[in-house]
C-alpha positions as CSV (number, residue, x, y, z in Angstrom):
1,M,1.8,51.3,189.8
2,F,-1.8,53.6,189.1
3,T,-0.6,56.4,187.0
4,A,-3.9,58.0,185.1
5,A,-4.7,61.6,185.8
6,G,-1.4,61.9,188.4
7,F,-2.8,59.6,190.7
8,T,-0.5,57.2,192.1
9,T,-0.5,54.2,194.4
10,T,2.6,52.0,195.9
11,E,4.3,50.6,193.2
12,P,4.2,46.7,192.7
13,R,7.5,44.4,194.6
14,I,8.1,42.1,191.8
15,D,11.0,40.8,193.7
16,E,13.4,42.3,196.2
17,H,16.4,42.2,193.5
18,G,14.4,44.0,191.2
19,T,13.1,46.6,193.7
20,R,16.6,47.4,194.9
21,L,17.8,47.9,191.2
22,R,15.2,50.5,190.8
23,V,15.8,52.4,193.8
24,D,19.6,52.6,193.2
25,R,19.2,53.5,189.3
26,D,16.7,56.7,191.1
27,R,19.2,57.4,193.5
28,A,22.1,57.6,190.6
29,L,19.5,59.8,188.7
30,I,18.6,62.0,191.1
31,D,21.7,62.8,192.6
32,V,22.9,63.8,188.7
33,L,19.7,65.9,188.6
34,R,20.5,67.9,191.7
35,R,24.4,68.2,190.8
36,E,23.0,69.9,187.7
37,D,25.0,67.3,185.3
38,P,24.4,68.8,181.7
39,R,23.8,64.9,180.9
40,A,21.2,64.6,183.8
41,A,18.0,65.5,181.3
42,E,19.3,62.8,179.0
43,R,19.5,60.2,181.1
44,L,16.0,61.0,182.7
45,L,14.4,60.4,179.0
46,Q,16.3,57.2,178.0
47,T,15.1,55.8,181.7
48,Y,11.8,57.3,181.7
49,G,11.1,58.7,178.2
50,D,9.1,56.1,176.3
51,R,6.6,55.3,179.2
52,A,6.1,59.1,179.7
53,Y,5.6,59.4,176.2
54,R,2.7,56.7,176.1
55,L,1.3,57.9,179.0
56,A,0.9,61.6,177.1
57,V,-0.4,59.8,174.2
58,R,-3.0,58.3,175.5
59,I,-4.4,61.6,177.5
60,T,-3.6,64.0,174.7
61,R,-4.5,61.9,171.8
62,A,-1.9,63.8,169.7
63,P,1.6,62.6,169.3
64,Q,3.3,65.7,168.6
65,D,1.1,67.1,171.9
66,A,2.8,64.3,173.4
67,E,6.0,65.1,172.6
68,E,5.8,68.4,173.9
69,V,4.7,67.0,177.0
70,V,7.4,65.2,177.7
71,Q,10.1,68.2,177.2
72,D,8.1,69.9,179.2
73,A,8.0,67.6,182.4
74,L,11.8,67.0,181.7
75,L,12.3,70.5,182.4
76,T,10.1,70.6,184.7
77,V,11.9,68.1,186.5
78,V,15.3,69.4,186.0
79,R,13.8,72.7,187.3
80,K,12.0,71.5,190.6
81,I,14.4,68.3,191.3
82,D,14.9,70.0,194.9
83,S,11.3,69.4,195.4
84,F,11.3,66.1,195.3
85,R,11.1,64.7,198.9
86,G,11.2,60.7,198.2
87,E,7.9,60.4,200.1
88,S,6.8,58.5,196.7
89,A,8.9,56.4,194.4
90,F,10.9,58.8,192.0
91,G,9.2,57.2,188.9
92,S,5.8,57.8,190.0
93,W,6.4,61.5,190.8
94,F,7.7,62.3,187.0
95,Y,4.5,60.5,185.8
96,R,2.6,62.8,187.9
97,I,4.5,65.7,186.6
98,V,3.7,63.9,183.0
99,A,0.2,63.7,183.2
100,N,-0.5,67.2,185.0
101,A,1.1,68.6,181.6
102,A,-0.9,66.5,179.6
103,Y,-4.1,67.4,180.6
104,Q,-3.2,71.0,180.8
105,K,-2.5,70.2,176.7
106,V,-5.9,68.6,176.0
107,G,-7.8,70.9,174.1
108,A,-11.4,71.2,173.2
109,F,-13.9,68.2,173.4
110,S,-17.5,67.4,173.8
111,A,-19.6,64.4,175.2
112,D,-23.0,63.2,175.7
113,F,-23.5,63.4,179.1
114,V,-26.2,61.8,181.9
115,Q,-26.7,63.9,184.9
116,V,-28.6,62.5,188.1
117,V,-29.1,64.8,191.4
118,M,-30.2,63.3,194.0
119,N,-31.7,65.1,197.2
120,P,-32.6,63.2,200.7
121,L,-35.4,66.6,200.6
122,V,-36.8,66.1,197.2
123,G,-37.2,61.9,197.2
124,E,-37.0,61.2,193.5
125,P,-33.6,61.7,191.6
126,D,-33.5,64.0,189.0
127,T,-32.4,62.8,185.5
128,T,-31.1,65.1,183.2
129,W,-28.9,64.2,180.0
130,G,-27.5,66.6,176.8
131,K,-24.5,67.4,175.4
132,L,-21.7,68.7,176.7
133,Y,-18.4,70.9,175.5
134,Q,-15.3,72.4,176.8
135,K,-12.2,74.9,175.1
136,P,-9.4,75.9,177.6
137,P,-9.1,78.2,179.1
138,N,-12.3,79.4,180.0
139,L,-15.1,78.2,177.6
140,F,-17.7,75.7,178.8
141,A,-21.1,74.7,178.0
142,M,-23.9,72.3,178.9
143,R,-26.5,72.0,176.5
144,F,-29.8,70.1,177.7
145,T,-32.0,68.1,175.7
146,R,-34.0,66.9,178.9
147,P,-35.6,68.9,180.0
148,N,-34.9,70.7,175.9
149,G,-33.8,74.1,176.4
150,D,-31.8,74.5,180.0
151,R,-28.4,75.7,179.1
152,I,-24.9,76.3,181.2
153,V,-22.8,78.9,179.0
154,A,-19.3,80.1,180.4
155,D,-18.6,82.5,177.0
156,G,-14.8,83.8,178.8
157,R,-16.6,86.8,180.9
158,H,-19.6,85.2,182.9
159,L,-20.8,82.0,183.7
160,W,-24.4,81.9,182.5
161,L,-27.5,79.6,183.9
162,Y,-30.8,79.6,182.3
163,T,-33.5,76.9,183.3
164,P,-36.8,77.7,180.9
165,S,-37.7,74.2,182.4
166,T,-38.3,75.9,185.8
167,T,-37.9,79.6,185.9
168,P,-38.2,80.6,182.5
169,D,-38.5,84.4,183.6
170,Q,-34.7,84.6,185.2
171,V,-31.2,84.2,184.1
172,I,-28.4,83.6,186.3
173,R,-25.0,85.4,185.8
174,T,-21.6,84.9,187.8
175,E,-18.6,86.7,186.7
176,I,-15.7,84.3,186.0
177,P,-12.8,85.7,187.7
178,A,-10.0,87.2,185.9
179,V,-7.3,85.6,187.7
180,G,-6.8,82.4,190.1
181,T,-8.8,80.4,188.1
182,A,-9.7,79.1,184.2
183,G,-13.2,78.9,184.9
184,P,-15.4,76.0,184.6
185,N,-13.5,72.9,183.9
186,L,-15.1,69.5,184.2
187,I,-11.9,67.2,183.8
188,G,-9.4,69.8,185.3
189,Q,-11.0,70.3,188.7
190,F,-10.1,66.6,189.5
191,V,-7.1,66.0,187.6
192,Y,-5.1,69.2,187.9
193,H,-2.3,69.2,190.6
194,A,-4.2,66.3,192.3
195,R,-2.1,65.0,195.0
196,E,-1.7,68.5,196.0
197,R,-5.5,69.1,196.5
198,Y,-6.5,65.6,197.5
199,K,-6.2,62.3,199.2
200,A,-6.8,59.9,196.5
201,R,-7.3,55.8,197.5
202,Y,-7.7,53.2,194.7
203,V,-11.1,51.6,194.9
204,R,-11.3,48.9,192.3
205,A,-10.7,48.4,188.5
206,D,-14.2,48.8,186.9
207,S,-15.2,46.7,183.5
208,S,-18.9,47.4,183.2
209,S,-18.5,50.7,180.8
210,A,-18.4,50.0,177.1
211,D,-15.8,52.3,177.2
212,G,-13.8,49.3,178.6
213,V,-11.5,49.3,182.1
214,S,-11.6,52.0,184.1
215,D,-9.9,52.8,187.4
216,V,-12.3,53.8,190.4
217,I,-10.3,56.3,192.8
218,A,-11.7,57.8,195.9
219,L,-11.3,61.7,196.0
220,D,-11.0,63.7,199.7
221,P,-10.4,67.4,199.4
222,K,-7.4,68.7,201.2
223,D,-8.1,72.1,199.9
224,P,-10.8,74.1,201.5
225,T,-11.9,76.1,198.7
226,I,-13.0,72.4,197.1
227,P,-16.7,73.3,196.9
228,Y,-17.6,69.7,197.7
229,R,-17.2,67.2,200.7
230,G,-16.0,64.1,198.6
231,A,-15.4,62.8,194.9
232,V,-15.3,59.3,193.1
233,I,-14.1,59.7,189.8
234,W,-13.9,56.5,186.9
235,I,-10.4,57.0,184.5
236,A,-10.5,55.4,181.3
237,R,-7.3,53.0,181.1
238,S,-7.7,53.5,177.7
239,D,-7.1,57.2,177.2
240,S,-6.4,58.4,181.2
241,L,-9.7,60.7,180.9
242,L,-12.8,60.6,183.1
243,R,-16.2,59.0,182.4
244,R,-17.7,59.2,185.3
245,M,-17.8,61.5,188.7
246,E,-19.4,61.0,191.7
247,I,-19.9,64.2,194.0
248,A,-20.8,64.9,197.2
249,E,-22.2,68.4,197.4
250,M,-21.6,70.5,200.4
251,S,-25.4,71.2,200.5
252,G,-26.1,67.4,200.8
253,Q,-27.1,66.2,197.8
254,D,-25.1,63.9,195.3
255,R,-24.3,64.7,191.7
256,I,-23.4,61.8,189.4
257,V,-22.5,63.0,185.5
258,I,-22.1,60.2,183.3
259,L,-19.7,61.1,179.7
260,H,-20.1,58.8,176.5
261,G,-18.8,59.5,173.0
262,L,-16.2,61.5,174.5
263,Q,-14.1,63.2,171.5
264,A,-10.9,64.9,173.1
265,Q,-10.0,67.9,170.9
266,P,-12.6,68.1,168.3
267,E,-13.4,71.4,166.1
268,L,-16.1,73.3,167.9
269,P,-18.2,76.3,167.0
270,G,-17.8,79.3,168.6
271,R,-21.9,79.7,168.8
272,E,-21.5,76.8,171.5
273,F,-20.5,79.2,173.9
274,K,-22.6,82.1,173.1
275,F,-25.4,83.1,175.5
276,S,-28.1,85.6,174.7
277,V,-30.8,86.5,177.2
278,P,-34.0,85.6,176.3
279,H,-36.4,88.1,175.1
280,G,-38.6,89.1,178.9
281,A,-35.8,87.1,181.2
282,Q,-34.6,89.0,184.2
283,V,-30.5,89.0,184.5
284,I,-29.6,87.9,188.4
285,D,-25.9,88.6,188.9
286,Q,-24.4,86.4,191.4
């Protein structure tokens, strides 16, 4: 079974007897949950609590946050047990709820990035790199060291795009909607409510990264508002965080983003999420 980032595949069958025991155990647990038995949450915790906590710790990297995640997931299951349709194993459904709650808990993070954009109309790939910062709910920044000075900044109200390497006299400004979105979120767009938004397919395990083994997942969007045709993501088994994204954009170009040195929940200075319009530059609203 693969549970990182809320994606699951079929649970392995160890033997018929063990499978039957698990199904019978889960059926009894589901019954007490649906009857609103006062002991249902305790039984759920006894059955799945340890593995849920380990998953939450891998994602949040904070034991206290992981405990809160498990408690939140337990309450969600108790409240929404009628939404369980039996289309997957009950344990897989529960772990997806835990993973979604854990990613919501992941606070600020920073990482070094390499970005490769391949446009068949241009020819040679465009490779850039720099530092990426993100802080919920709607602060985000990509500061490029190559080309030096280019930057993308979301300050909570607007998303600013400034690329002096190509258009030094122009800044693109886009308003971040007050409702319906948390603004730019590099990880969240792939992992929040993943089953509802994507049809996921497990591709392979990849051990070529310095971060250890990653699980490679192909995503086909089910949500028509998702602005790309498909994506492939690499999720590190060590902490269940994304390390690589390959995105097929609607424009026909392909974008690869590789993250290194990822630090979850670091202290990030506020200046990283501030943008001042350079002197003489024209602001174009989109």
